[in-house]
N, CA, C and O atoms as a Tripos MOL2 file, in Angstrom:
@<TRIPOS>MOLECULE
protein
  124   123    31     0     0
PROTEIN
NO_CHARGES

@<TRIPOS>ATOM
      1 N         -84.9620  -71.2190   49.5960 N.3       1 VAL1
      2 CA        -85.7580  -71.9750   50.9490 C.3       1 VAL1
      3 C         -84.0720  -71.5750   51.7700 C.2       1 VAL1
      4 O         -84.2010  -71.3620   52.9750 O.2       1 VAL1
      5 N         -82.8500  -71.4840   51.3280 N.am      2 VAL2
      6 CA        -82.1310  -71.1560   52.7020 C.3       2 VAL2
      7 C         -81.9790  -69.8510   52.9080 C.2       2 VAL2
      8 O         -81.9770  -69.4950   54.0860 O.2       2 VAL2
      9 N         -81.8390  -68.9560   51.9990 N.am      3 HIS3
     10 CA        -82.0920  -67.4000   51.8620 C.3       3 HIS3
     11 C         -83.7160  -67.1950   53.2700 C.2       3 HIS3
     12 O         -84.0130  -66.3060   54.0670 O.2       3 HIS3
     13 N         -84.2520  -68.3460   52.9590 N.am      4 LYS4
     14 CA        -84.7290  -67.7240   53.8690 C.3       4 LYS4
     15 C         -84.8030  -67.7780   55.4210 C.2       4 LYS4
     16 O         -85.3550  -67.0800   56.2710 O.2       4 LYS4
     17 N         -83.7990  -69.2100   55.4530 N.am      5 LYS5
     18 CA        -83.1050  -69.1530   56.4630 C.3       5 LYS5
     19 C         -82.7420  -68.8590   57.1810 C.2       5 LYS5
     20 O         -82.9890  -68.8780   58.3870 O.2       5 LYS5
     21 N         -81.2390  -68.0970   55.8750 N.am      6 THR6
     22 CA        -80.2090  -66.9240   56.8270 C.3       6 THR6
     23 C         -81.1100  -65.5320   57.3300 C.2       6 THR6
     24 O         -80.8790  -64.9150   58.3700 O.2       6 THR6
     25 N         -82.4070  -65.1290   56.1340 N.am      7 ALA7
     26 CA        -83.1780  -63.9180   56.7700 C.3       7 ALA7
     27 C         -83.5530  -64.2040   58.9800 C.2       7 ALA7
     28 O         -83.4310  -63.6210   60.0570 O.2       7 ALA7
     29 N         -84.0580  -65.5750   58.3330 N.am      8 THR8
     30 CA        -84.7240  -66.2590   59.8820 C.3       8 THR8
     31 C         -83.7090  -65.4040   60.8060 C.2       8 THR8
     32 O         -83.9400  -64.2830   61.2580 O.2       8 THR8
     33 N         -82.3290  -66.3050   61.0220 N.am      9 ALA9
     34 CA        -81.3330  -66.3780   61.4940 C.3       9 ALA9
     35 C         -81.0140  -64.8030   62.2470 C.2       9 ALA9
     36 O         -80.8690  -64.4770   63.4250 O.2       9 ALA9
     37 N         -80.9730  -63.7200   60.4400 N.am     10 LEU10
     38 CA        -80.4470  -62.3270   61.1690 C.3      10 LEU10
     39 C         -81.2230  -62.2810   62.3460 C.2      10 LEU10
     40 O         -81.0000  -62.1330   63.5480 O.2      10 LEU10
     41 N         -82.7700  -62.5560   61.2040 N.am     11 CYS11
     42 CA        -84.1420  -61.6600   62.6580 C.3      11 CYS11
     43 C         -83.6270  -61.9970   63.8490 C.2      11 CYS11
     44 O         -83.7230  -61.1380   64.7250 O.2      11 CYS11
     45 N         -82.8400  -63.5310   64.2640 N.am     12 LEU12
     46 CA        -83.2490  -64.0930   65.5970 C.3      12 LEU12
     47 C         -81.4430  -63.2850   66.5900 C.2      12 LEU12
     48 O         -80.8480  -63.0000   67.6300 O.2      12 LEU12
     49 N         -81.4810  -63.3380   65.1720 N.am     13 THR13
     50 CA        -79.7030  -62.3790   65.7470 C.3      13 THR13
     51 C         -79.7460  -60.6010   66.8850 C.2      13 THR13
     52 O         -79.1090  -60.0960   67.8090 O.2      13 THR13
     53 N         -80.7930  -60.3130   66.1070 N.am     14 SER14
     54 CA        -81.3170  -58.2750   66.0950 C.3      14 SER14
     55 C         -82.6200  -58.7570   66.7170 C.2      14 SER14
     56 O         -83.3970  -57.8350   66.9670 O.2      14 SER14
     57 N         -82.9410  -59.6710   66.9500 N.am     15 VAL15
     58 CA        -84.6940  -59.6470   68.2930 C.3      15 VAL15
     59 C         -84.0200  -59.8360   69.9850 C.2      15 VAL15
     60 O         -82.9870  -60.4650   70.2170 O.2      15 VAL15
     61 N         -84.6620  -59.3070   70.7900 N.am     16 LYS16
     62 CA        -84.5740  -59.3690   71.6060 C.3      16 LYS16
     63 C         -84.6550  -60.9750   72.5130 C.2      16 LYS16
     64 O         -85.1930  -61.9380   71.9670 O.2      16 LYS16
     65 N         -84.1970  -61.0620   73.5900 N.am     17 ASN17
     66 CA        -84.7410  -62.4040   73.9940 C.3      17 ASN17
     67 C         -86.5180  -62.7580   74.1570 C.2      17 ASN17
     68 O         -87.3120  -63.6900   74.2860 O.2      17 ASN17
     69 N         -86.4600  -61.7420   74.0790 N.am     18 GLU18
     70 CA        -88.6930  -61.9810   74.4000 C.3      18 GLU18
     71 C         -89.2620  -62.4670   74.0110 C.2      18 GLU18
     72 O         -89.9590  -63.4400   74.3010 O.2      18 GLU18
     73 N         -88.9490  -61.3610   72.5240 N.am     19 ASP19
     74 CA        -89.4110  -61.8060   71.1280 C.3      19 ASP19
     75 C         -89.3200  -63.0070   70.6250 C.2      19 ASP19
     76 O         -89.9770  -63.6260   69.7870 O.2      19 ASP19
     77 N         -88.0190  -63.3400   71.5320 N.am     20 LYS20
     78 CA        -87.4690  -64.7790   70.1190 C.3      20 LYS20
     79 C         -88.2350  -65.8320   70.5220 C.2      20 LYS20
     80 O         -88.4690  -66.7670   69.7570 O.2      20 LYS20
     81 N         -88.6610  -65.7860   71.6600 N.am     21 LEU21
     82 CA        -89.1440  -66.6200   72.6480 C.3      21 LEU21
     83 C         -90.5080  -66.3200   71.6290 C.2      21 LEU21
     84 O         -90.6180  -66.7830   70.4940 O.2      21 LEU21
     85 N         -91.1530  -65.7550   72.0650 N.am     22 GLU22
     86 CA        -92.3340  -65.4720   70.4810 C.3      22 GLU22
     87 C         -92.2050  -65.8350   69.0420 C.2      22 GLU22
     88 O         -93.2570  -66.3190   68.6270 O.2      22 GLU22
     89 N         -91.2960  -65.7640   68.1730 N.am     23 PHE23
     90 CA        -90.5960  -66.1980   67.2400 C.3      23 PHE23
     91 C         -90.3190  -67.4950   66.9920 C.2      23 PHE23
     92 O         -90.0530  -68.0020   65.9020 O.2      23 PHE23
     93 N         -90.4030  -68.0800   68.1950 N.am     24 SER24
     94 CA        -89.7330  -69.2850   68.0630 C.3      24 SER24
     95 C         -90.6990  -69.6860   67.9100 C.2      24 SER24
     96 O         -90.6060  -70.0820   66.7480 O.2      24 SER24
     97 N         -92.0890  -70.0100   68.3670 N.am     25 LYS25
     98 CA        -93.4890  -70.1180   68.5530 C.3      25 LYS25
     99 C         -94.3810  -70.2720   67.0220 C.2      25 LYS25
    100 O         -95.0480  -71.1550   66.4850 O.2      25 LYS25
    101 N         -93.8880  -68.6270   66.6370 N.am     26 ILE26
    102 CA        -93.5950  -68.1250   65.3940 C.3      26 ILE26
    103 C         -93.5480  -69.3480   63.9740 C.2      26 ILE26
    104 O         -94.4430  -69.6760   63.1950 O.2      26 ILE26
    105 N         -92.3500  -69.7200   64.0610 N.am     27 ILE27
    106 CA        -91.4950  -70.4370   63.4930 C.3      27 ILE27
    107 C         -91.9460  -71.9060   63.4230 C.2      27 ILE27
    108 O         -92.0680  -72.5460   62.3790 O.2      27 ILE27
    109 N         -92.1900  -72.3840   64.7370 N.am     28 GLU28
    110 CA        -92.5080  -73.6010   64.1770 C.3      28 GLU28
    111 C         -94.3040  -73.7980   64.3860 C.2      28 GLU28
    112 O         -94.6220  -74.7670   65.0750 O.2      28 GLU28
    113 N         -95.0460  -73.2390   64.0240 N.am     29 ALA29
    114 CA        -96.1700  -72.9200   63.1750 C.3      29 ALA29
    115 C         -96.3610  -72.4980   62.3040 C.2      29 ALA29
    116 O         -97.3380  -71.7550   62.2220 O.2      29 ALA29
    117 N         -95.2870  -72.8090   60.8340 N.am     30 VAL30
    118 CA        -94.5820  -72.6260   60.1120 C.3      30 VAL30
    119 C         -94.4570  -73.5390   59.6640 C.2      30 VAL30
    120 O         -94.7920  -73.9680   58.5590 O.2      30 VAL30
    121 N         -93.6210  -74.2300   61.0050 N.am     31 LYS31
    122 CA        -92.7680  -75.8990   59.2800 C.3      31 LYS31
    123 C         -94.2860  -76.8320   59.9760 C.2      31 LYS31
    124 O         -94.5790  -77.9460   59.5420 O.2      31 LYS31
@<TRIPOS>BOND
     1     1     2 1
     2     2     3 1
     3     3     4 2
     4     3     5 am
     5     5     6 1
     6     6     7 1
     7     7     8 2
     8     7     9 am
     9     9    10 1
    10    10    11 1
    11    11    12 2
    12    11    13 am
    13    13    14 1
    14    14    15 1
    15    15    16 2
    16    15    17 am
    17    17    18 1
    18    18    19 1
    19    19    20 2
    20    19    21 am
    21    21    22 1
    22    22    23 1
    23    23    24 2
    24    23    25 am
    25    25    26 1
    26    26    27 1
    27    27    28 2
    28    27    29 am
    29    29    30 1
    30    30    31 1
    31    31    32 2
    32    31    33 am
    33    33    34 1
    34    34    35 1
    35    35    36 2
    36    35    37 am
    37    37    38 1
    38    38    39 1
    39    39    40 2
    40    39    41 am
    41    41    42 1
    42    42    43 1
    43    43    44 2
    44    43    45 am
    45    45    46 1
    46    46    47 1
    47    47    48 2
    48    47    49 am
    49    49    50 1
    50    50    51 1
    51    51    52 2
    52    51    53 am
    53    53    54 1
    54    54    55 1
    55    55    56 2
    56    55    57 am
    57    57    58 1
    58    58    59 1
    59    59    60 2
    60    59    61 am
    61    61    62 1
    62    62    63 1
    63    63    64 2
    64    63    65 am
    65    65    66 1
    66    66    67 1
    67    67    68 2
    68    67    69 am
    69    69    70 1
    70    70    71 1
    71    71    72 2
    72    71    73 am
    73    73    74 1
    74    74    75 1
    75    75    76 2
    76    75    77 am
    77    77    78 1
    78    78    79 1
    79    79    80 2
    80    79    81 am
    81    81    82 1
    82    82    83 1
    83    83    84 2
    84    83    85 am
    85    85    86 1
    86    86    87 1
    87    87    88 2
    88    87    89 am
    89    89    90 1
    90    90    91 1
    91    91    92 2
    92    91    93 am
    93    93    94 1
    94    94    95 1
    95    95    96 2
    96    95    97 am
    97    97    98 1
    98    98    99 1
    99    99   100 2
   100    99   101 am
   101   101   102 1
   102   102   103 1
   103   103   104 2
   104   103   105 am
   105   105   106 1
   106   106   107 1
   107   107   108 2
   108   107   109 am
   109   109   110 1
   110   110   111 1
   111   111   112 2
   112   111   113 am
   113   113   114 1
   114   114   115 1
   115   115   116 2
   116   115   117 am
   117   117   118 1
   118   118   119 1
   119   119   120 2
   120   119   121 am
   121   121   122 1
   122   122   123 1
   123   123   124 2
@<TRIPOS>SUBSTRUCTURE
     1 VAL1         2 RESIDUE 1 A VAL
     2 VAL2         6 RESIDUE 1 A VAL
     3 HIS3        10 RESIDUE 1 A HIS
     4 LYS4        14 RESIDUE 1 A LYS
     5 LYS5        18 RESIDUE 1 A LYS
     6 THR6        22 RESIDUE 1 A THR
     7 ALA7        26 RESIDUE 1 A ALA
     8 THR8        30 RESIDUE 1 A THR
     9 ALA9        34 RESIDUE 1 A ALA
    10 LEU10       38 RESIDUE 1 A LEU
    11 CYS11       42 RESIDUE 1 A CYS
    12 LEU12       46 RESIDUE 1 A LEU
    13 THR13       50 RESIDUE 1 A THR
    14 SER14       54 RESIDUE 1 A SER
    15 VAL15       58 RESIDUE 1 A VAL
    16 LYS16       62 RESIDUE 1 A LYS
    17 ASN17       66 RESIDUE 1 A ASN
    18 GLU18       70 RESIDUE 1 A GLU
    19 ASP19       74 RESIDUE 1 A ASP
    20 LYS20       78 RESIDUE 1 A LYS
    21 LEU21       82 RESIDUE 1 A LEU
    22 GLU22       86 RESIDUE 1 A GLU
    23 PHE23       90 RESIDUE 1 A PHE
    24 SER24       94 RESIDUE 1 A SER
    25 LYS25       98 RESIDUE 1 A LYS
    26 ILE26      102 RESIDUE 1 A ILE
    27 ILE27      106 RESIDUE 1 A ILE
    28 GLU28      110 RESIDUE 1 A GLU
    29 ALA29      114 RESIDUE 1 A ALA
    30 VAL30      118 RESIDUE 1 A VAL
    31 LYS31      122 RESIDUE 1 A LYS
């Protein structure tokens, strides 16, 4: 689980702001 969160954080830092918003929605849906 910790590794998953790290990977997610890395993804978030490498994505554009617009994609970040969409990605956040996906993360919230997964939660």
